[in-house]
PQR file with spaces between the fields and no chain letter, atoms N, CA, C, O and H, PARSE charges and radii, in Angstrom:
ATOM       1  N    MET     1     145.642    4.615  175.800 -0.4000 1.5000
ATOM       2  CA   MET     1     146.516    3.558  176.265 -0.0000 2.0000
ATOM       3  C    MET     1     146.506    2.419  175.245  0.5500 1.7000
ATOM       4  O    MET     1     145.457    1.845  174.950 -0.5500 1.4000
ATOM       5  N    LYS     2     147.663    2.108  174.722 -0.4000 1.5000
ATOM       6  CA   LYS     2     147.755    1.038  173.733 -0.0000 2.0000
ATOM       7  C    LYS     2     147.376   -0.294  174.359  0.5500 1.7000
ATOM       8  O    LYS     2     147.656   -0.555  175.529 -0.5500 1.4000
ATOM       9  H    LYS     2     148.514    2.575  174.961  0.4000 1.0000
ATOM      10  N    ARG     3     146.743   -1.117  173.562 -0.4000 1.5000
ATOM      11  CA   ARG     3     146.354   -2.455  174.006 -0.0000 2.0000
ATOM      12  C    ARG     3     147.426   -3.446  173.546  0.5500 1.7000
ATOM      13  O    ARG     3     147.270   -4.136  172.539 -0.5500 1.4000
ATOM      14  H    ARG     3     146.516   -0.905  172.612  0.4000 1.0000
ATOM      15  N    TYR     4     148.505   -3.494  174.307 -0.4000 1.5000
ATOM      16  CA   TYR     4     149.653   -4.323  173.946 -0.0000 2.0000
ATOM      17  C    TYR     4     149.327   -5.810  173.840  0.5500 1.7000
ATOM      18  O    TYR     4     149.876   -6.471  172.959 -0.5500 1.4000
ATOM      19  H    TYR     4     148.631   -2.933  175.126  0.4000 1.0000
ATOM      20  N    PRO     5     148.464   -6.375  174.688 -0.5600 1.5000
ATOM      21  CA   PRO     5     148.143   -7.805  174.527  0.2800 2.0000
ATOM      22  C    PRO     5     147.495   -8.099  173.165  0.5500 1.7000
ATOM      23  O    PRO     5     147.767   -9.132  172.553 -0.5500 1.4000
ATOM      24  N    LEU     6     146.659   -7.206  172.710 -0.4000 1.5000
ATOM      25  CA   LEU     6     145.994   -7.369  171.417 -0.0000 2.0000
ATOM      26  C    LEU     6     147.022   -7.304  170.285  0.5500 1.7000
ATOM      27  O    LEU     6     146.996   -8.114  169.358 -0.5500 1.4000
ATOM      28  H    LEU     6     146.438   -6.367  173.207  0.4000 1.0000
ATOM      29  N    ILE     7     147.911   -6.341  170.376 -0.4000 1.5000
ATOM      30  CA   ILE     7     148.962   -6.180  169.371 -0.0000 2.0000
ATOM      31  C    ILE     7     149.882   -7.407  169.376  0.5500 1.7000
ATOM      32  O    ILE     7     150.261   -7.902  168.314 -0.5500 1.4000
ATOM      33  H    ILE     7     147.932   -5.683  171.129  0.4000 1.0000
ATOM      34  N    ALA     8     150.237   -7.892  170.554 -0.4000 1.5000
ATOM      35  CA   ALA     8     151.129   -9.048  170.671 -0.0000 2.0000
ATOM      36  C    ALA     8     150.523  -10.295  170.025  0.5500 1.7000
ATOM      37  O    ALA     8     151.232  -11.078  169.393 -0.5500 1.4000
ATOM      38  H    ALA     8     149.930   -7.491  171.416  0.4000 1.0000
ATOM      39  N    CYS     9     149.229  -10.473  170.182 -0.4000 1.5000
ATOM      40  CA   CYS     9     148.566  -11.622  169.562 -0.0000 2.0000
ATOM      41  C    CYS     9     148.621  -11.523  168.040  0.5500 1.7000
ATOM      42  O    CYS     9     148.871  -12.516  167.357 -0.5500 1.4000
ATOM      43  H    CYS     9     148.653   -9.837  170.695  0.4000 1.0000
ATOM      44  N    ARG    10     148.390  -10.340  167.521 -0.4000 1.5000
ATOM      45  CA   ARG    10     148.431  -10.150  166.068 -0.0000 2.0000
ATOM      46  C    ARG    10     149.842  -10.414  165.536  0.5500 1.7000
ATOM      47  O    ARG    10     150.013  -11.103  164.531 -0.5500 1.4000
ATOM      48  H    ARG    10     148.187   -9.534  168.076  0.4000 1.0000
ATOM      49  N    VAL    11     150.834   -9.868  166.206 -0.4000 1.5000
ATOM      50  CA   VAL    11     152.224  -10.038  165.786 -0.0000 2.0000
ATOM      51  C    VAL    11     152.639  -11.512  165.884  0.5500 1.7000
ATOM      52  O    VAL    11     153.363  -12.011  165.023 -0.5500 1.4000
ATOM      53  H    VAL    11     150.695   -9.308  167.022  0.4000 1.0000
ATOM      54  N    ALA    12     152.185  -12.201  166.923 -0.4000 1.5000
ATOM      55  CA   ALA    12     152.518  -13.617  167.090 -0.0000 2.0000
ATOM      56  C    ALA    12     151.990  -14.470  165.939  0.5500 1.7000
ATOM      57  O    ALA    12     152.582  -15.492  165.589 -0.5500 1.4000
ATOM      58  H    ALA    12     151.597  -11.795  167.623  0.4000 1.0000
ATOM      59  N    LEU    13     150.886  -14.046  165.362 -0.4000 1.5000
ATOM      60  CA   LEU    13     150.322  -14.756  164.214 -0.0000 2.0000
ATOM      61  C    LEU    13     150.893  -14.262  162.891  0.5500 1.7000
ATOM      62  O    LEU    13     150.518  -14.741  161.820 -0.5500 1.4000
ATOM      63  H    LEU    13     150.406  -13.216  165.646  0.4000 1.0000
ATOM      64  N    ASP    14     151.807  -13.297  162.980 -0.4000 1.5000
ATOM      65  CA   ASP    14     152.429  -12.714  161.789 -0.0000 2.0000
ATOM      66  C    ASP    14     151.374  -12.125  160.843  0.5500 1.7000
ATOM      67  O    ASP    14     151.428  -12.317  159.629 -0.5500 1.4000
ATOM      68  H    ASP    14     152.112  -12.909  163.849  0.4000 1.0000
ATOM      69  N    LYS    15     150.424  -11.410  161.429 -0.4000 1.5000
ATOM      70  CA   LYS    15     149.340  -10.784  160.670 -0.0000 2.0000
ATOM      71  C    LYS    15     149.511   -9.270  160.684  0.5500 1.7000
ATOM      72  O    LYS    15     150.010   -8.694  161.651 -0.5500 1.4000
ATOM      73  H    LYS    15     150.380  -11.254  162.416  0.4000 1.0000
ATOM      74  N    THR    16     149.091   -8.643  159.604 -0.4000 1.5000
ATOM      75  CA   THR    16     149.049   -7.186  159.562 -0.0000 2.0000
ATOM      76  C    THR    16     147.673   -6.733  160.044  0.5500 1.7000
ATOM      77  O    THR    16     146.743   -7.531  160.155 -0.5500 1.4000
ATOM      78  H    THR    16     148.685   -9.110  158.819  0.4000 1.0000
ATOM      79  N    GLN    17     147.567   -5.451  160.323 -0.4000 1.5000
ATOM      80  CA   GLN    17     146.260   -4.913  160.702 -0.0000 2.0000
ATOM      81  C    GLN    17     145.268   -5.096  159.565  0.5500 1.7000
ATOM      82  O    GLN    17     144.089   -5.354  159.807 -0.5500 1.4000
ATOM      83  H    GLN    17     148.323   -4.803  160.233  0.4000 1.0000
ATOM      84  N    ALA    18     145.729   -4.965  158.338 -0.4000 1.5000
ATOM      85  CA   ALA    18     144.855   -5.139  157.172 -0.0000 2.0000
ATOM      86  C    ALA    18     144.336   -6.576  157.088  0.5500 1.7000
ATOM      87  O    ALA    18     143.168   -6.796  156.768 -0.5500 1.4000
ATOM      88  H    ALA    18     146.687   -4.756  158.142  0.4000 1.0000
ATOM      89  N    GLN    19     145.189   -7.541  157.373 -0.4000 1.5000
ATOM      90  CA   GLN    19     144.762   -8.943  157.328 -0.0000 2.0000
ATOM      91  C    GLN    19     143.738   -9.240  158.415  0.5500 1.7000
ATOM      92  O    GLN    19     142.742   -9.920  158.166 -0.5500 1.4000
ATOM      93  H    GLN    19     146.138   -7.362  157.634  0.4000 1.0000
ATOM      94  N    VAL    20     143.980   -8.734  159.611 -0.4000 1.5000
ATOM      95  CA   VAL    20     143.030   -8.937  160.709 -0.0000 2.0000
ATOM      96  C    VAL    20     141.697   -8.276  160.368  0.5500 1.7000
ATOM      97  O    VAL    20     140.634   -8.851  160.602 -0.5500 1.4000
ATOM      98  H    VAL    20     144.788   -8.182  159.814  0.4000 1.0000
ATOM      99  N    ALA    21     141.759   -7.083  159.821 -0.4000 1.5000
ATOM     100  CA   ALA    21     140.540   -6.372  159.434 -0.0000 2.0000
ATOM     101  C    ALA    21     139.734   -7.193  158.435  0.5500 1.7000
ATOM     102  O    ALA    21     138.518   -7.327  158.565 -0.5500 1.4000
ATOM     103  H    ALA    21     142.623   -6.616  159.630  0.4000 1.0000
ATOM     104  N    GLN    22     140.410   -7.731  157.454 -0.4000 1.5000
ATOM     105  CA   GLN    22     139.724   -8.535  156.444 -0.0000 2.0000
ATOM     106  C    GLN    22     139.142   -9.800  157.073  0.5500 1.7000
ATOM     107  O    GLN    22     137.997  -10.158  156.798 -0.5500 1.4000
ATOM     108  H    GLN    22     141.399   -7.622  157.348  0.4000 1.0000
ATOM     109  N    ASP    23     139.917  -10.471  157.907 -0.4000 1.5000
ATOM     110  CA   ASP    23     139.453  -11.710  158.545 -0.0000 2.0000
ATOM     111  C    ASP    23     138.240  -11.478  159.441  0.5500 1.7000
ATOM     112  O    ASP    23     137.345  -12.320  159.513 -0.5500 1.4000
ATOM     113  H    ASP    23     140.847  -10.180  158.130  0.4000 1.0000
ATOM     114  N    LEU    24     138.213  -10.337  160.121 -0.4000 1.5000
ATOM     115  CA   LEU    24     137.123  -10.042  161.062 -0.0000 2.0000
ATOM     116  C    LEU    24     136.006   -9.204  160.438  0.5500 1.7000
ATOM     117  O    LEU    24     135.023   -8.875  161.103 -0.5500 1.4000
ATOM     118  H    LEU    24     138.941   -9.653  160.063  0.4000 1.0000
ATOM     119  N    HIS    25     136.164   -8.863  159.163 -0.4000 1.5000
ATOM     120  CA   HIS    25     135.172   -8.041  158.463 -0.0000 2.0000
ATOM     121  C    HIS    25     134.980   -6.683  159.148  0.5500 1.7000
ATOM     122  O    HIS    25     133.862   -6.221  159.377 -0.5500 1.4000
ATOM     123  H    HIS    25     136.962   -9.131  158.623  0.4000 1.0000
ATOM     124  N    LEU    26     136.112   -6.074  159.460 -0.4000 1.5000
ATOM     125  CA   LEU    26     136.141   -4.744  160.064 -0.0000 2.0000
ATOM     126  C    LEU    26     137.073   -3.879  159.227  0.5500 1.7000
ATOM     127  O    LEU    26     137.832   -4.397  158.408 -0.5500 1.4000
ATOM     128  H    LEU    26     137.021   -6.448  159.275  0.4000 1.0000
ATOM     129  N    SER    27     137.021   -2.580  159.425 -0.4000 1.5000
ATOM     130  CA   SER    27     137.922   -1.715  158.663 -0.0000 2.0000
ATOM     131  C    SER    27     139.307   -1.689  159.315  0.5500 1.7000
ATOM     132  O    SER    27     139.452   -1.858  160.525 -0.5500 1.4000
ATOM     133  H    SER    27     136.405   -2.160  160.090  0.4000 1.0000
ATOM     134  N    GLU    28     140.306   -1.474  158.477 -0.4000 1.5000
ATOM     135  CA   GLU    28     141.675   -1.391  158.976 -0.0000 2.0000
ATOM     136  C    GLU    28     141.829   -0.217  159.940  0.5500 1.7000
ATOM     137  O    GLU    28     142.541   -0.322  160.938 -0.5500 1.4000
ATOM     138  H    GLU    28     140.188   -1.336  157.494  0.4000 1.0000
ATOM     139  N    VAL    29     141.170    0.889  159.647 -0.4000 1.5000
ATOM     140  CA   VAL    29     141.229    2.065  160.522 -0.0000 2.0000
ATOM     141  C    VAL    29     140.664    1.713  161.900  0.5500 1.7000
ATOM     142  O    VAL    29     141.223    2.111  162.922 -0.5500 1.4000
ATOM     143  H    VAL    29     140.591    0.974  158.836  0.4000 1.0000
ATOM     144  N    TYR    30     139.565    0.973  161.928 -0.4000 1.5000
ATOM     145  CA   TYR    30     138.948    0.581  163.198 -0.0000 2.0000
ATOM     146  C    TYR    30     139.891   -0.324  163.989  0.5500 1.7000
ATOM     147  O    TYR    30     140.027   -0.162  165.201 -0.5500 1.4000
ATOM     148  H    TYR    30     139.110    0.650  161.098  0.4000 1.0000
ATOM     149  N    ILE    31     140.547   -1.283  163.311 -0.4000 1.5000
ATOM     150  CA   ILE    31     141.526   -2.158  163.982 -0.0000 2.0000
ATOM     151  C    ILE    31     142.638   -1.316  164.592  0.5500 1.7000
ATOM     152  O    ILE    31     143.024   -1.520  165.743 -0.5500 1.4000
ATOM     153  H    ILE    31     140.437   -1.415  162.326  0.4000 1.0000
ATOM     154  N    ARG    32     143.145   -0.375  163.815 -0.4000 1.5000
ATOM     155  CA   ARG    32     144.230    0.495  164.284 -0.0000 2.0000
ATOM     156  C    ARG    32     143.801    1.274  165.524  0.5500 1.7000
ATOM     157  O    ARG    32     144.556    1.373  166.491 -0.5500 1.4000
ATOM     158  H    ARG    32     142.832   -0.209  162.880  0.4000 1.0000
ATOM     159  N    LYS    33     142.590    1.826  165.495 -0.4000 1.5000
ATOM     160  CA   LYS    33     142.110    2.623  166.633 -0.0000 2.0000
ATOM     161  C    LYS    33     141.849    1.765  167.861  0.5500 1.7000
ATOM     162  O    LYS    33     142.079    2.207  168.986 -0.5500 1.4000
ATOM     163  H    LYS    33     141.977    1.746  164.709  0.4000 1.0000
ATOM     164  N    ILE    34     141.374    0.553  167.657 -0.4000 1.5000
ATOM     165  CA   ILE    34     141.165   -0.356  168.790 -0.0000 2.0000
ATOM     166  C    ILE    34     142.503   -0.712  169.423  0.5500 1.7000
ATOM     167  O    ILE    34     142.648   -0.662  170.644 -0.5500 1.4000
ATOM     168  H    ILE    34     141.187    0.194  166.743  0.4000 1.0000
ATOM     169  N    GLU    35     143.485   -1.072  168.592 -0.4000 1.5000
ATOM     170  CA   GLU    35     144.809   -1.422  169.127 -0.0000 2.0000
ATOM     171  C    GLU    35     145.457   -0.246  169.844  0.5500 1.7000
ATOM     172  O    GLU    35     146.134   -0.426  170.856 -0.5500 1.4000
ATOM     173  H    GLU    35     143.368   -1.113  167.600  0.4000 1.0000
ATOM     174  N    ALA    36     145.251    0.946  169.324 -0.4000 1.5000
ATOM     175  CA   ALA    36     145.842    2.143  169.934 -0.0000 2.0000
ATOM     176  C    ALA    36     145.112    2.555  171.213  0.5500 1.7000
ATOM     177  O    ALA    36     145.615    3.374  171.982 -0.5500 1.4000
ATOM     178  H    ALA    36     144.700    1.093  168.502  0.4000 1.0000
ATOM     179  N    GLY    37     143.936    1.989  171.437 -0.4000 1.5000
ATOM     180  CA   GLY    37     143.145    2.364  172.606 -0.0000 2.0000
ATOM     181  C    GLY    37     142.307    3.606  172.386  0.5500 1.7000
ATOM     182  O    GLY    37     141.746    4.159  173.332 -0.5500 1.4000
ATOM     183  H    GLY    37     143.527    1.324  170.813  0.4000 1.0000
ATOM     184  N    ASP    38     142.220    4.048  171.132 -0.4000 1.5000
ATOM     185  CA   ASP    38     141.430    5.243  170.821 -0.0000 2.0000
ATOM     186  C    ASP    38     139.944    4.946  170.702  0.5500 1.7000
ATOM     187  O    ASP    38     139.115    5.847  170.835 -0.5500 1.4000
ATOM     188  H    ASP    38     142.675    3.598  170.364  0.4000 1.0000
ATOM     189  N    LYS    39     139.605    3.693  170.452 -0.4000 1.5000
ATOM     190  CA   LYS    39     138.200    3.279  170.329 -0.0000 2.0000
ATOM     191  C    LYS    39     137.936    2.137  171.286  0.5500 1.7000
ATOM     192  O    LYS    39     138.778    1.265  171.499 -0.5500 1.4000
ATOM     193  H    LYS    39     140.278    2.962  170.343  0.4000 1.0000
ATOM     194  N    LYS    40     136.751    2.164  171.854 -0.4000 1.5000
ATOM     195  CA   LYS    40     136.319    1.097  172.748 -0.0000 2.0000
ATOM     196  C    LYS    40     135.354    0.215  171.957  0.5500 1.7000
ATOM     197  O    LYS    40     134.245    0.645  171.639 -0.5500 1.4000
ATOM     198  H    LYS    40     136.067    2.872  171.681  0.4000 1.0000
ATOM     199  N    PRO    41     135.764   -1.014  171.638 -0.5600 1.5000
ATOM     200  CA   PRO    41     134.909   -1.873  170.823  0.2800 2.0000
ATOM     201  C    PRO    41     133.675   -2.339  171.587  0.5500 1.7000
ATOM     202  O    PRO    41     133.676   -2.417  172.815 -0.5500 1.4000
ATOM     203  N    GLY    42     132.645   -2.641  170.845 -0.4000 1.5000
ATOM     204  CA   GLY    42     131.423   -3.177  171.440 -0.0000 2.0000
ATOM     205  C    GLY    42     131.579   -4.647  171.787  0.5500 1.7000
ATOM     206  O    GLY    42     132.590   -5.279  171.479 -0.5500 1.4000
ATOM     207  H    GLY    42     132.644   -2.578  169.847  0.4000 1.0000
ATOM     208  N    ARG    43     130.564   -5.165  172.427 -0.4000 1.5000
ATOM     209  CA   ARG    43     130.575   -6.551  172.914 -0.0000 2.0000
ATOM     210  C    ARG    43     130.848   -7.548  171.793  0.5500 1.7000
ATOM     211  O    ARG    43     131.695   -8.429  171.942 -0.5500 1.4000
ATOM     212  H    ARG    43     129.743   -4.651  172.677  0.4000 1.0000
ATOM     213  N    GLU    44     130.142   -7.419  170.675 -0.4000 1.5000
ATOM     214  CA   GLU    44     130.302   -8.363  169.564 -0.0000 2.0000
ATOM     215  C    GLU    44     131.711   -8.316  168.989  0.5500 1.7000
ATOM     216  O    GLU    44     132.269   -9.353  168.631 -0.5500 1.4000
ATOM     217  H    GLU    44     129.453   -6.704  170.554  0.4000 1.0000
ATOM     218  N    THR    45     132.285   -7.135  168.899 -0.4000 1.5000
ATOM     219  CA   THR    45     133.643   -6.995  168.368 -0.0000 2.0000
ATOM     220  C    THR    45     134.656   -7.600  169.327  0.5500 1.7000
ATOM     221  O    THR    45     135.613   -8.241  168.893 -0.5500 1.4000
ATOM     222  H    THR    45     131.832   -6.292  169.190  0.4000 1.0000
ATOM     223  N    ILE    46     134.458   -7.407  170.614 -0.4000 1.5000
ATOM     224  CA   ILE    46     135.344   -8.022  171.614 -0.0000 2.0000
ATOM     225  C    ILE    46     135.300   -9.540  171.485  0.5500 1.7000
ATOM     226  O    ILE    46     136.335  -10.202  171.560 -0.5500 1.4000
ATOM     227  H    ILE    46     133.681   -6.886  170.967  0.4000 1.0000
ATOM     228  N    ILE    47     134.117  -10.087  171.293 -0.4000 1.5000
ATOM     229  CA   ILE    47     133.966  -11.537  171.128 -0.0000 2.0000
ATOM     230  C    ILE    47     134.667  -12.009  169.859  0.5500 1.7000
ATOM     231  O    ILE    47     135.304  -13.062  169.858 -0.5500 1.4000
ATOM     232  H    ILE    47     133.276   -9.549  171.232  0.4000 1.0000
ATOM     233  N    LYS    48     134.555  -11.240  168.782 -0.4000 1.5000
ATOM     234  CA   LYS    48     135.249  -11.588  167.536 -0.0000 2.0000
ATOM     235  C    LYS    48     136.751  -11.706  167.764  0.5500 1.7000
ATOM     236  O    LYS    48     137.378  -12.671  167.326 -0.5500 1.4000
ATOM     237  H    LYS    48     134.037  -10.384  168.782  0.4000 1.0000
ATOM     238  N    PHE    49     137.322  -10.728  168.448 -0.4000 1.5000
ATOM     239  CA   PHE    49     138.762  -10.748  168.728 -0.0000 2.0000
ATOM     240  C    PHE    49     139.129  -11.934  169.611  0.5500 1.7000
ATOM     241  O    PHE    49     140.123  -12.610  169.348 -0.5500 1.4000
ATOM     242  H    PHE    49     136.813   -9.945  168.804  0.4000 1.0000
ATOM     243  N    ALA    50     138.357  -12.196  170.640 -0.4000 1.5000
ATOM     244  CA   ALA    50     138.649  -13.295  171.559 -0.0000 2.0000
ATOM     245  C    ALA    50     138.635  -14.635  170.824  0.5500 1.7000
ATOM     246  O    ALA    50     139.498  -15.482  171.053 -0.5500 1.4000
ATOM     247  H    ALA    50     137.549  -11.647  170.854  0.4000 1.0000
ATOM     248  N    ARG    51     137.669  -14.820  169.954 -0.4000 1.5000
ATOM     249  CA   ARG    51     137.603  -16.064  169.177 -0.0000 2.0000
ATOM     250  C    ARG    51     138.745  -16.147  168.170  0.5500 1.7000
ATOM     251  O    ARG    51     139.358  -17.200  167.997 -0.5500 1.4000
ATOM     252  H    ARG    51     136.968  -14.132  169.768  0.4000 1.0000
ATOM     253  N    TYR    52     139.019  -15.041  167.518 -0.4000 1.5000
ATOM     254  CA   TYR    52     140.064  -14.996  166.495 -0.0000 2.0000
ATOM     255  C    TYR    52     141.430  -15.332  167.081  0.5500 1.7000
ATOM     256  O    TYR    52     142.179  -16.126  166.513 -0.5500 1.4000
ATOM     257  H    TYR    52     138.521  -14.185  167.659  0.4000 1.0000
ATOM     258  N    TYR    53     141.748  -14.726  168.214 -0.4000 1.5000
ATOM     259  CA   TYR    53     143.048  -14.945  168.842 -0.0000 2.0000
ATOM     260  C    TYR    53     143.046  -16.102  169.841  0.5500 1.7000
ATOM     261  O    TYR    53     144.092  -16.459  170.383 -0.5500 1.4000
ATOM     262  H    TYR    53     141.139  -14.080  168.675  0.4000 1.0000
ATOM     263  N    GLN    54     141.883  -16.681  170.080 -0.4000 1.5000
ATOM     264  CA   GLN    54     141.725  -17.786  171.023 -0.0000 2.0000
ATOM     265  C    GLN    54     142.293  -17.436  172.394  0.5500 1.7000
ATOM     266  O    GLN    54     143.049  -18.197  172.996 -0.5500 1.4000
ATOM     267  H    GLN    54     141.033  -16.391  169.639  0.4000 1.0000
ATOM     268  N    ARG    55     141.902  -16.272  172.854 -0.4000 1.5000
ATOM     269  CA   ARG    55     142.320  -15.759  174.156 -0.0000 2.0000
ATOM     270  C    ARG    55     141.089  -15.195  174.871  0.5500 1.7000
ATOM     271  O    ARG    55     140.150  -14.735  174.222 -0.5500 1.4000
ATOM     272  H    ARG    55     141.287  -15.654  172.364  0.4000 1.0000
ATOM     273  N    PRO    56     141.094  -15.231  176.193 -0.5600 1.5000
ATOM     274  CA   PRO    56     139.993  -14.614  176.935  0.2800 2.0000
ATOM     275  C    PRO    56     139.935  -13.106  176.676  0.5500 1.7000
ATOM     276  O    PRO    56     140.963  -12.437  176.576 -0.5500 1.4000
ATOM     277  N    ALA    57     138.744  -12.603  176.573 -0.4000 1.5000
ATOM     278  CA   ALA    57     138.550  -11.179  176.286 -0.0000 2.0000
ATOM     279  C    ALA    57     139.222  -10.292  177.320  0.5500 1.7000
ATOM     280  O    ALA    57     139.755   -9.238  176.974 -0.5500 1.4000
ATOM     281  H    ALA    57     137.909  -13.146  176.653  0.4000 1.0000
ATOM     282  N    HIS    58     139.207  -10.700  178.583 -0.4000 1.5000
ATOM     283  CA   HIS    58     139.810   -9.858  179.625 -0.0000 2.0000
ATOM     284  C    HIS    58     141.328   -9.749  179.477  0.5500 1.7000
ATOM     285  O    HIS    58     141.929   -8.792  179.966 -0.5500 1.4000
ATOM     286  H    HIS    58     138.774  -11.556  178.865  0.4000 1.0000
ATOM     287  N    GLU    59     141.951  -10.720  178.807 -0.4000 1.5000
ATOM     288  CA   GLU    59     143.388  -10.630  178.541 -0.0000 2.0000
ATOM     289  C    GLU    59     143.681   -9.669  177.398  0.5500 1.7000
ATOM     290  O    GLU    59     144.678   -8.948  177.423 -0.5500 1.4000
ATOM     291  H    GLU    59     141.462  -11.498  178.411  0.4000 1.0000
ATOM     292  N    LEU    60     142.811   -9.663  176.401 -0.4000 1.5000
ATOM     293  CA   LEU    60     143.011   -8.803  175.228 -0.0000 2.0000
ATOM     294  C    LEU    60     142.648   -7.350  175.505  0.5500 1.7000
ATOM     295  O    LEU    60     143.265   -6.434  174.961 -0.5500 1.4000
ATOM     296  H    LEU    60     142.001  -10.249  176.381  0.4000 1.0000
ATOM     297  N    PHE    61     141.654   -7.145  176.347 -0.4000 1.5000
ATOM     298  CA   PHE    61     141.148   -5.802  176.642 -0.0000 2.0000
ATOM     299  C    PHE    61     141.123   -5.549  178.152  0.5500 1.7000
ATOM     300  O    PHE    61     140.057   -5.321  178.724 -0.5500 1.4000
ATOM     301  H    PHE    61     141.153   -7.890  176.789  0.4000 1.0000
ATOM     302  N    PRO    62     142.294   -5.587  178.800 -0.5600 1.5000
ATOM     303  CA   PRO    62     142.303   -5.421  180.268  0.2800 2.0000
ATOM     304  C    PRO    62     141.753   -4.070  180.715  0.5500 1.7000
ATOM     305  O    PRO    62     141.163   -3.966  181.791 -0.5500 1.4000
ATOM     306  N    ASP    63     141.944   -3.032  179.895 -0.4000 1.5000
ATOM     307  CA   ASP    63     141.438   -1.710  180.259 -0.0000 2.0000
ATOM     308  C    ASP    63     139.920   -1.676  180.321  0.5500 1.7000
ATOM     309  O    ASP    63     139.355   -1.000  181.181 -0.5500 1.4000
ATOM     310  H    ASP    63     142.423   -3.116  179.021  0.4000 1.0000
ATOM     311  N    ILE    64     139.267   -2.376  179.447 -0.4000 1.5000
ATOM     312  CA   ILE    64     137.803   -2.397  179.412 -0.0000 2.0000
ATOM     313  C    ILE    64     137.267   -3.186  180.597  0.5500 1.7000
ATOM     314  O    ILE    64     136.337   -2.750  181.275 -0.5500 1.4000
ATOM     315  H    ILE    64     139.727   -2.925  178.749  0.4000 1.0000
ATOM     316  N    PHE    65     137.857   -4.343  180.840 -0.4000 1.5000
ATOM     317  CA   PHE    65     137.375   -5.191  181.924 -0.0000 2.0000
ATOM     318  C    PHE    65     137.743   -4.642  183.289  0.5500 1.7000
ATOM     319  O    PHE    65     137.049   -4.914  184.269 -0.5500 1.4000
ATOM     320  H    PHE    65     138.613   -4.697  180.289  0.4000 1.0000
ATOM     321  N    GLN    66     138.819   -3.877  183.372 -0.4000 1.5000
ATOM     322  CA   GLN    66     139.189   -3.226  184.624 -0.0000 2.0000
ATOM     323  C    GLN    66     138.143   -2.170  184.992  0.5500 1.7000
ATOM     324  O    GLN    66     137.846   -1.965  186.169 -0.5500 1.4000
ATOM     325  H    GLN    66     139.382   -3.657  182.575  0.4000 1.0000
ATOM     326  N    ASP    67     137.589   -1.506  183.980 -0.4000 1.5000
ATOM     327  CA   ASP    67     136.550   -0.505  184.206 -0.0000 2.0000
ATOM     328  C    ASP    67     135.279   -1.118  184.782  0.5500 1.7000
ATOM     329  O    ASP    67     134.483   -0.426  185.418 -0.5500 1.4000
ATOM     330  H    ASP    67     137.830   -1.673  183.024  0.4000 1.0000
ATOM     331  N    MET    68     135.089   -2.418  184.560 -0.4000 1.5000
ATOM     332  CA   MET    68     133.880   -3.081  185.019 -0.0000 2.0000
ATOM     333  C    MET    68     133.956   -3.469  186.490  0.5500 1.7000
ATOM     334  O    MET    68     132.934   -3.784  187.098 -0.5500 1.4000
ATOM     335  H    MET    68     135.736   -2.980  184.044  0.4000 1.0000
ATOM     336  N    LEU    69     135.161   -3.449  187.071 -0.4000 1.5000
ATOM     337  CA   LEU    69     135.313   -3.859  188.477 -0.0000 2.0000
ATOM     338  C    LEU    69     134.974   -2.733  189.426  0.5500 1.7000
ATOM     339  O    LEU    69     135.049   -2.907  190.642 -0.5500 1.4000
ATOM     340  H    LEU    69     135.992   -3.193  186.577  0.4000 1.0000
């Protein structure tokens, strides 16, 4: 399941996956897989995204937080 909120935040900032990867010190492939929903990021990576996009983690990763309920 694609993580559309995450993708929307990146697009709103006019950033490419490569730019986000560089900014967050992650690989571009990992960014792509996270956005596509193929990889479930760890706690620290979720926090990195939340800080980077200045959005609550549950908004960026609703599928992960829904699993916690």
